[in-house]
Structures are given as C-alpha cells and as structure tokens.
N, C-alpha and C positions, 0 to 999 in steps of 0.2 A: 488508406486510413492516413491521418497526419501522423502519429507517433507510434512507432514501438514504444515500449517502455522506457521512458527517460527517466533512468536510475541513475546510479550515483557512485561516484569514487571514492576517494579517502575523507578522511573531515577532521574531526575536533582535536586538536592540540592546543588549542589555545583556551584559557580559563572559561568557565563557564560565564554566559553573559545573560542576566536576568533582567529583562525591561519592566518598568514600571507600566501598570495599566492605568491608562487616563481615559474620561467619557469624551466622547466626541457627537456626532450627528444623531437626532431623535430616529427612532422607529417610527412604524404609525400610532403603536401605542402610546408614545410619548416618552419612552425610555430612552435616555443617552446609550449610544452602542458603544462599548468599550474600544480602545484604540490601543493596540501592542503594538512592539518595534519601537524603532529610532530611527532618524535620519533618513536614508535611501530607502530603508525597510521598514516601514511606518505602514500599518494594517488597520483598518476598523474591521471588529467583528462582525458580522451579519449571521446570528445563530438561526437554527430552522430555517435556511435558505429553502427556496423551492416552493411551488404551489402544488402540495400533494393531494390527489384526489381522496375523496372521501371513502372509497371502495378499496385504498391500500394504506397499510398498518406499517410503517417502517417497523423490522426487525433490526438486530445488529447490522450496523451499516460498516461494510467492509473494504469496497472499493470505489473508487473515484477516476474519470479521464473526462477528455476534452476530445472530441471529433474533428476533423478539419473545418466544419462548419460551425464551430463555436459551439455544440451541443455539449451536455452533461451529463454524464453518465453515470449512475449511482447503482452499485448492487449491494443487496441487504439479503438477509437472511429470511423474512418476512416474518411477521408479528403474528402469533397466534389467533389473535382478534380481526385479523385483516380478511376482508372479505375476497381480495383477489390474492390468486399465489404467485403473481409475476414477480421477479425476484430483481429484473433488470428495468430502473425506471431513467427515463430519459427528459431532461429540461433543456428549453432553449437559453440563449446566453443572461437573459432577463428573469429565468426561473419558472417561465410557463412551461406546465406538463406537455409533454410532444406524444410520447406513447409509453408502452410497457410491455415487456414478455419476458419469458423466461420461466414459466411454470415448474418446468423439470429440473432448473436450479434452485429451488426453494431449499433452503437449509445450507447450501453451499458456501463458503466463506470468503472467497478469494476473487479478484478480478484484475487482469491485465488486457491492455488495449491491442487489439486488434478487431473486438476483443476476445479474449481467450480465457474464460474463468478455469481455475482450476479446482474439478469438481469431483470429490470423492477421490476414487481410484483412474479417474478419465480427466485426461486434459483436451479441453475442445477448441476449437477454431472456428467462431460464427461470423456472420454477418453483422452488421448493426442493426440491422431488424432481426437477428435472432436465429437466423439459417445456420444450420450447422455445416460446416466445410468439411472438417476433417476432426477426428479422435485419436488419440494416443490409450489405448485401452491397456490401464494396469501396468506393473514396472516391466522394464526389460528383461528377457530372460537371461540372466547372467548369475553367477555363484552367490554375487552378494545380497540376492533376493531368494536364494532358495530356501526352504524350510529347515528348521533347527534340528537339532540333533533328538528334541522330543516331537518333531511333527509339525510343532506351530508354525506358521507363517509368518514371514518378516512384513513387518507394519509398512504399508505404503499408502500415503495421504498427501500430496503433490499441493504447494501452497503458492506456486507463483513461477512465472516464466520470463525468461529474456530472449531477445532475437538478436542475433548477430550481424553486421553488415552483409555478411556472405549468406545471412537466410539460415544458418544452424538455429537451432532450439534448443534453449538450455529451462530443464525444469526441476525447481528446487523440491527435494520433498521433504518439506519443513516439520510437518507433522506426523512422519513415517519414520525412515531407519536414517534420515539424515544426507543422504547423498543429493549430490546433484548427477542427473543424466541428460547426457547430452544427444541431438539428432541430429539430421541435416535437415535442409529445407522440405523433403519428401516425408517427415517425420521417420525416417529408417537409423535406428540405433547406431553412435558413434561410439562412445564410452562413458564409463561411470568416475567419479571422484568426489571427496570429501568423507563421510561417514562419522560417525559420534565421537566427541572427544574435543580436547581442548588444546591440543599441539596444533603446530603450523600444519595447513591442510586438511585439517580435522573441523566439523562444524557442530553445532549443539542448536537444533533449531533453526535451520537456514529459510527462514522465512519471506524474505523480499530477494530478488535478484536482479541484476542489471547490468547491461552494456555500455560502460563508459567508452565514449569516443571523441572524448575532448583532448587526448593525446596524440603522441605521433603513430600510436597502435593502439587498437581496441584492447579494454581490459574487463574482465569479469567480475565485477563485485557481488557480494553475499553479505545481506545482514543476516549476522552469526546472531542471533537474537541471546540465547540463553547463556552464550559467552560474552553479551554486552560490547560486542565490538563489530564493526564491518573487517571483512575479510578480502584481499583481493587477490584474484588468480590470472594466469593468462590463460589465452583461448582455448588451449588445451589442457587445463585443469591443473598447470602447476601453482603451487602456493607462489605469493609475490612478497605480502607483507601484512599486516596487520593495522586497520585505524582505531583507536582507543577512543574512550571519552562518550560513550553512549549508554544507555540506558538499556531500554530493551528494543532496537529498531526493528522498525516493519516493514520500511518500503522506500521507493526513491521516485524522484522524478526532477530534472534537471532543464532548466532554461537558462540560455545565454550564459552559461559556466555556474550558474548556482543551483545549488542543490537544495531540494525541501527532504527532510527524512520525519516521518511522525514517528512519536516514540511512543510505544504502548504507557509508558509510566510518563502520563501526563503533563507532556510537552510536543512543540512542533519545531525542529531545528533547520534552522540554514545556514549553509556551509559555502563560501567561497571559492575559488577556482585552485586557491592555494590550500583547500582544506582546512581550514579555519573557519571556527564558527562565528557567524556574522551576529545572530541572534538566536537564542531561546523562547519562542513565543507561547503565551499562555501558561506557563510553567506552573502548576497546581502540586507537583511534588506528591502528589496522592500516591497511595497504595494500588498495586494493580488487581492482585489474585482476590484481595477480601474489600475492595472498595464498594461500599455500600450504593454510592451513586450509581452504579452500574446498572441497578436493578429499582432505581426510583423513578418517581415522574417528573416528566420533564422540567416542572418548574421547580424542582430542588436543584436543577444545574447552577452553578455559579458564574455569571455572563464573565465572559474574558478569562476565564480558566478553562483548560481542557481537561479531560477524565482519562480517557483512554483511544488516544490517535492511533489509527490501524491504517487508513490511507490518505494520502494525498496527491494534489496533482497543479499544475500552474494553468491557467489558461491563457490564449493569446494575448491579453492586455496585462498580463503580470499577476494579476489577482490569483487567490491560492485557495481551494479548494481543500477541504477536511472533513473527512467521517470517521465517525468514532465506535468503539465496540460496548456499548451499551444496549440494553435489551430493548429500548424504544426507538433508537436510532438517533443520531444526531449528524447533520449535515450543515458546516459553517464555511462560508463565504467570506476569507480575510481580504477585502477589498482595498487594492494597493492606493495609496493616498498623497504619498510622495515619489 
C-alpha cells in the first residue's frame, strides 16, 4: 500500500485564519461551487463526491484514504435504509464506483489505511479487497485494563492506529480508557502509556494517532481531542510537548510537509512544516454535540461550510478528501485550484 497513515506533528500557534468563501465553477446542476482558502492553498469544494450505487446509503462517514493506484476508500457506518450492509466503499480517482465490502464492519466508526479499521474491541488488518490478515482482539492483558474494585470491566474501544517506520503498531483507545497501546509488527504487546487526564502524558479521548517522520527522529502525535490539543510523544511513550490551537482534532494526513487536520468543530485546518496554521477551511463554527444539521437531509447543508469533519486525506494530486460525522454521510473533494 502507498501509505501508512500520514498523520501529523505539531500545529497551530498562529492566529486563526478564516478564509472567505467565493463561488467558482458550476456543477452539473448549474450551481456554482464554493471556493475555499487563498493563495497556494485554494480549493474548489465538490460536495457529495463519488457515484454511490443506489443499493448503498451513506451512514456517518468516518474515514477516507487513498491507495497507491489513486483509488479512494470511504468507510461509513451504513444508514438504516441501505439495502447493502457494506461499510467500505471504493471509488476510482474520477469518482466512479469500483467495489464495496465490509458487511462485518457495519456500525464501526474508524478507518486507517493499510487499511486497518478499529472495530469495537478489535483492531483488524485487512487487504484492500477486505481479506483479514490479522486481528488484535481486545485490550492487552495488563493491570491498566483489569476490572475495577466493583468488578466492572475497563472500557476498551479503539479509534485509530499508527504504524512506525520499524513496523510497530500504536493503537489509540480513544473511546475507551484513553490509553495508547504499543505492539510490534507481529502484533505482540510492548507497552501502554497515556490514560485519562489533562497533565503532560495524559490524554482525554486520543481520537487520532500518527507517526510523524518529517524530522530527524520519528515522533508520535496524538489528537488529544477532549483536551483541545495535539500531544507529542517519543516512540516509547514519553511526553514531549503540547500543540494548542485546536477545537476537537480528529485525524491527520500529511503531504510534502503540509498536514490536514479535520476538526469535528466545523472546520478543516492546514498546518505547515513549522506547525503554523495556513488555513482554516470551511469554518462554520457550528456546535458539535447539539448541531441540528447532523440529522438533517442533505439539502439542508450549507455549501462551502463543514458540519462535523471526522476524516481527511490528500490524494496524489494534492486534492483533499473530507468525510463528515453526519447521519446521511457527506464526502467532499477539495480540488486544488492553485
């Protein structure tokens, strides 16, 4: 496969940059598409990208990645009205439907490319055709996950994984007990770090995780979502520093030193190699948890504004694909125009 997960280093110390939304080329319906960003980072927003077969109805769209051939993989929870239960949908670079698979992953919320969805209490490595290569079943057998004094089990619900240059696997228990669990390339347990809190080394919903190899040494970066920050660690789990300036960061992808960070709080942020904000794209500044648009029909969505961006990736050409946490799904291609 082309990528491990291109995730992200540090970020926004600069003041927020809010770009205007202007109108660009027309779509097939004659509606002018919004243009977001400025300068070298200008994008035409093509909402509802991809020719979805009638038998598939998007649920919440949570993950998006590109493979080495330029195919785009979108993972979704599958809508209740969908005739097909396939949760992974593959398009070619022009948006033509290629195939779908993953009935067993229906309702699962996260995707990482090799691809490796983090599903319920299982981490799965699969081929691009859906064949399972291996699974990490449940949490590691360590004291941190032992039942409490009352006998209640500790929560374990992984949300994302990162792969180090040496093949080590890092699993973020983002919806569980907020640890990061490290394994070797054979899925053998090494160590656990993190845990709930706001102090250095502690995490509150480690939703996204990424191995940043842009510097002289690789660094592990975690989207410490409920702490509204990124947190950087050495590859053996020692705290390095925080990167403030985020709302609810979800995920990372990197291309040529530029990082895209989908933020659940209504925007997509671009960061340069020096960790400065380049652009906040499509910033609606809308509420997240009580946002009525999340459950509205598609025609209620505002062109050029994001609702709840959950995943994003670059393609080979520098375009950006964004998927959103909305009940009917939303896939947007940000076509690079400059």
